[in-house]
C-alpha positions in Angstrom: 108.2 80.0 86.2 107.2 80.6 82.7 103.6 80.4 83.4 103.8 83.1 86.1 102.4 86.5 85.5 105.1 89.0 84.3 105.9 91.9 86.9 108.2 95.0 86.6 109.0 97.1 89.6 109.0 100.8 89.1 110.6 102.9 91.8 113.0 106.1 91.9 114.9 104.4 95.1 117.4 101.8 94.0 117.2 100.3 97.4 113.6 99.5 97.3 113.8 98.3 93.5 116.5 95.8 94.8 115.2 94.8 97.8 111.7 94.2 96.5 113.1 92.4 93.7 114.9 90.1 95.7 111.9 89.4 98.1 109.2 88.9 94.9 111.9 86.2 93.3 112.1 84.4 96.7 108.3 84.2 96.7 108.1 82.8 93.3 104.7 83.4 92.2 105.4 86.0 89.8 107.8 85.9 86.9 109.8 89.1 87.9 110.5 90.9 84.1 112.6 93.8 85.4 112.8 97.1 87.6 113.6 100.4 86.7 113.3 104.1 87.7 110.3 106.2 86.4 111.8 107.6 83.1 112.0 107.6 79.4 114.1 104.5 79.4 111.8 102.3 81.5 108.8 103.4 79.2 110.6 102.3 76.1 111.6 99.0 77.9 108.1 98.4 78.9 106.6 99.4 75.3 109.1 96.7 73.7 108.0 93.9 76.1 104.7 94.8 78.2 104.5 92.9 81.5 100.9 91.7 82.9 101.5 94.1 86.0 103.4 97.1 86.9 104.2 97.8 90.7 104.6 101.5 91.0 106.2 103.0 94.1 103.3 105.9 94.5 106.1 108.2 96.4 107.8 108.7 93.0 108.2 112.3 91.9 105.3 113.5 89.6 103.8 109.8 90.2 100.4 110.6 88.9 101.7 112.0 85.5 104.0 108.8 85.1 101.0 106.7 86.1 98.9 108.3 83.3 101.8 107.7 80.6 102.0 104.0 81.8 98.2 103.5 81.4 97.8 105.4 78.0 100.9 103.4 76.8 100.0 99.9 78.3 95.9 99.9 78.9 95.7 96.1 79.4 98.6 96.1 81.8 97.5 96.1 85.7 99.0 98.9 87.5 99.4 98.2 91.2 100.6 101.1 93.7 102.9 100.6 96.9 104.1 102.8 99.9 100.9 104.6 99.9 100.5 106.6 103.3 97.7 106.7 105.9 95.9 110.1 104.8 96.6 110.2 101.1 94.0 112.8 99.3 94.9 111.5 96.1 93.2 107.9 96.0 90.7 108.8 93.4 93.2 110.4 91.4 95.4 107.4 91.5 92.4 105.2 90.5 91.6 107.3 87.6 95.2 106.8 86.1 94.5 103.1 86.1 96.1 102.1 89.4 93.9 99.2 90.4 95.5 97.9 93.9 97.2 99.4 96.7 99.7 98.4 99.2 100.5 100.5 102.3 103.8 101.7 103.3 104.0 98.9 105.9 102.8 96.2 103.8 104.8 93.1 102.7 105.9 91.5 99.6 103.4 89.1 100.2 100.8 91.7 99.9 102.1 93.2 96.8 101.7 89.5 95.2 98.3 89.2 96.5 97.5 92.6 94.8 98.9 91.5 91.4 96.8 88.4 91.8 93.8 90.0 92.6 94.1 92.8 89.8 94.7 90.2 87.1 91.2 88.8 88.1 89.6 92.2 87.8 89.3 92.7 91.5 90.6 95.7 93.5 92.8 95.0 96.1 93.4 97.3 99.4 93.2 97.4 103.2 89.6 98.1 104.5 90.6 101.3 105.7 91.7 102.7 102.4 88.8 101.1 100.6 86.4 103.0 102.8 88.6 106.4 102.3 88.4 105.9 98.6 84.3 105.3 99.0 84.4 108.6 101.3 86.2 110.3 98.6 84.0 109.4 96.0 80.8 110.1 98.0 82.1 113.6 98.6 82.3 114.1 94.8 78.8 113.4 94.5 76.8 111.3 91.9 78.0 111.8 88.3 75.9 108.8 87.0 72.8 109.0 84.6 70.0 107.1 86.5 69.8 104.3 83.9 73.3 103.3 84.0 74.5 100.9 86.8 76.6 97.6 87.0 74.3 95.7 89.0 73.0 93.7 86.2 76.3 93.0 84.7 77.4 89.2 84.9 80.8 88.5 86.5 82.4 88.0 83.1 80.8 91.1 81.9 82.3 93.0 85.0 85.6 91.6 84.4 85.5 92.8 80.6 84.4 96.2 81.7 87.7 96.5 83.8 89.7 96.0 80.3 87.3 98.3 78.3 87.8 101.2 80.9 91.7 100.8 80.4 91.2 101.1 76.6 91.9 97.5 76.0 91.0 96.4 72.6 89.0 93.1 72.0 92.1 91.2 70.9 93.9 91.9 74.0 90.8 91.4 76.2 90.6 88.1 74.4 94.2 87.0 75.0 94.4 88.0 78.5 91.1 86.0 79.2 91.9 83.0 77.0 88.6 83.3 75.2 87.7 84.2 71.3 87.5 87.8 70.2 84.0 86.9 69.0 83.1 86.1 72.5 84.5 89.4 73.6 82.5 91.2 71.1 79.3 89.8 72.4 80.1 90.4 76.0 81.0 94.3 75.0 77.8 94.4 73.2 75.8 93.3 76.3 77.6 95.4 78.7 77.0 98.3 76.6 73.4 97.9 76.3 73.2 97.3 80.2 75.2 100.6 80.7 72.9 102.5 78.3 75.7 103.7 76.1 76.4 103.4 72.5 80.0 103.4 72.0 82.7 101.7 74.3 84.4 105.2 74.3 81.6 106.5 76.8 82.0 103.6 79.2 84.9 105.3 80.8 83.1 108.3 81.4 80.1 106.3 83.0 82.4 104.2 85.1 84.2 107.1 86.7 81.0 108.3 88.2 80.3 104.9 89.7 80.8 104.1 93.3 82.6 101.1 93.9 79.7 98.0 94.3 
């Protein structure tokens, strides 16, 4: 399926990698690019051929650090976390590393496919329970936004582009992912900066980190 989104699986457990790979290949909606451990070899492989999305086992040792490395190296690649447990107290921390979808330990391969497809459309995918927990964690940290900054006035396309800007993607990368021209991306970025009341795109991440999910 050459037109299917390319996916890479990362887990420190071989049985998890092999089992999930087999199930996703049977599903057929995603193009499985490969699977590997959370190590330097995998990072080098991903740098050479960036996939559209990465499915990361959130139980890997030093997972937050590895997720940060992935996000810094591949800002335009969607990062989906799986095997997240009930009561996980690091949801906000995971979100700040770039994880934009969560599949619980009892989730299925179908849930992972759904999370990837939603993420590629700029949408957060998780169970209602985890969404509520994430909102509760954000609320507990208190507001961090200037009063003028809001996503309420952004168009759906501007919200979509915003997710790429937050992850550090260039205008060229955004244009390629969305199938639009670089000039169109520049125009949308200009408008969303105005609406968020910031002057530089480097300020966007700091603003969005203080926002609660709409």
